[in-house]
N, C-alpha and C positions, 0 to 999 in steps of 0.2 A: 572278927569285925562284925559289928551289929548290922542289922538289916538297913537301918537308917544311914549308917556310914557308907555301906556298899552303894546305896542309891546316890549318895552325894558324889562318891568317886566316879560312878558311871556317868552322872551328869557332867562332871568336869572333863572326863575323857571324851564324851560326845561333843562337848563344846570346843575342846581343843581340835578334834578331828574336823568339825565344821569350819573352824577358823582356818586351819591349814588348807582345806579344800577350797575355801573362798579365796585365800591368798593365791593359790595355784591358778585358779580360774581367772582372777584379776590380772595376774602376771601374763597369762596366755592371751588375754584380751588386749592388754596394753602393748605387748611385744609383737611387732609386725611379723607375719608369717613370711618365710623365705622361699625362694625358688632359684633355679639355676638358669642363667642366660649365658650366651656365648659371644666372645669377641674374636676378631681375626688376629692371627699371629703375625701376619705380614701383609704386604700390598698385593692385591689380586685384580686382574682386569675383568671388565664386563664380558660375560659369556663363559666364565670359568665355572665348571661344575663344583658345587660345594661338597667337601668331604670333611670327616671328623678331624683329620690331621691338620686342617687349616684353622682349627678353633681352639680357644682356651675357655674353660668353664669359669664363671664368676657368679658368686652368690649375691642376690639382691632381694628387695621386698617383692612379695607376690602380687601386690597391688600398686598401680601407678595412677597418676592423675592426668587425664586427657580432657582438654577443653573444660576444666574445672570439675570433672567428675571422676570418681574412683572407678577403675576398671581393672580386670585381670591383666597381669603382665603378659600372659600368653596370647592376648588379643593383638599385641603389636610385635612381640619378640618371639623368636624361636627359643623354647625352654627345654629343660631336661625331659619333660613329659612328651613333647612332640618332635624332638630332634631326630630320632630314628625314623619316624614316619616321613619327615621332610627329606632326609638323606636318601631314602628308598625311592623317592619320586625322580631323583636325578635332576632336581632343579638347579639352575645356573644363576649367576649374578646378572642383574639387569643394568648394573653400572659398576664402575671401578670403585674399589674399597681400599682403605688404608689400615695400617696396623692400629689395633685398639678399637676400631669401629664395631659396634654391636651388630649381631646378625638379626635383622628384623625381617618380618614377613614381606615388607614392601621392597626389600632388596632382591627378592627371589622372583625369577620368571617361571611361568608354568612350563612344564615339559610338553613340547608340541607346538605347532603353529609356525608362522614365519619368524625370521630373526627379529623383525620389528615387533611382532606380537609378544615375543618372549621378553623383549626389553622394555616394554611400556607398562605403565600402571594399568591394572584391569579396568579402572573407571575412566581412563583417558581416551582421547580420540587422536588418531594419527592423521595429520593434514600435510599434504605435500604442496609446496609453493615453488615457483620458478625463481632461480637466482643465477648469478654469474660469478666469475672470479672476483669481480669488483663489488657487486652488491652483497655477496656472500662472505665478505671479509678476506678470505684466503682460499686458495684452491686446496689447501690442506685441512679444511674444516673437518673435524672428526665426529664420529658418533659419540654421544654423551657430552659434547660441548654445550655450554650455556651461552645464550646470546640474548641481547636486547634487539627488538625489531622496530625499525623506524619506518613510517609511511611518508612518502612524498607524493602529494597530489599534483594534478596537472598545473595548477596555479603556482606551484613551487613551495607551498607550505609543508613543512616537515614536523611531525610530532613523534614522540616516543610512545608507541602503541602497546608494546609488550615488554616485560622485563623478566630475565632469567628463564627464558624458554629453553627446553632441552631438545637437542638434535637427536633424533632416533636413527636417521640414516641419511646419506647423501648419494647423489647419482652424478655420473660424468659421461660425457660423450666419448666417441671412439678416439678422440685426440687427447682425452684426459682432462677436458675442461669441465668445470662444475656446471651443472645444468639445473639441479633442483635439490631441495632439502625437505625431509619429512620431520615435522615438528610435533611434539607431544603437547596436547591442549585439552582443556575441559570443553564442555559443550558450547558455552558462550564464546570462549576464545576461538573455537573452531569456526563458528559463523563469522566472527570478525575477521579472522585470517583469510577465509575464502573471499569475503567481500573486499578486503584490502588488496589481495592479490589480483582481483578482477578490475579494480578501479584506481589503483595507485601503484607506485613502484616501491618495493620493499628493500630495505637495506638492513643488514645484520651488523651488530656490534658485539664482538666477542668479549665476555666478561669472566672474571675469576669468581665463581659462585661463593667461595669461602670468604672472600673479602669485600665483595660488592655491596654498597649501601643502596638499598632500594629506595626509590622516590615514592612519597605518599601521593594518594589521590589517583583518580581515573583520568587517563589522557583525553584530551579533546581531539576528536577525529576530524579530518578535513571534510568539508562539504563535498558530497558526491554529486 
């Protein structure tokens, strides 16, 4: 083979190699990277310590869209990379879960602190308000229940003040009568709840969070 022909063959081989390399790179770019997340095999109650035997591994994209922006799946879900570290902390569930629900970081309570602290979102505030068997819907109101909260002012005007608020804990007197409930709230809701409890009567309405249709708009509060 002449020197000229060898040069042509070399150029063809290099071109083919570059083409293959470019194709592989393009495929890798267009194909979403995968990671492992975990879903629950069964129903488990709030406070249950999470173990590997409770989980089933599922493959999914390593990037998810949150509030319109791409972010790492590991920022919201427990993944294969951090599962062992999570399990070693002995974290427990902050709410009841059902079969097929993914294990998210928000579902886990930090190890340590009171039962209320373990069950609440780290960014939330726990506010305790007085209630009774009547205003609290039922003497059997449970931790983890979701309620609407209504305010009735002295003039008799009633408004829907809060929707879908989560009960962190309840308290009863020596006779077993409901006396108060601790509600999970953000900082604005906490101020409104304290103000409402001081200046109006609060009534709870128990809801099914999975099927309840939330009303739009901000409630109009009674004049204080």
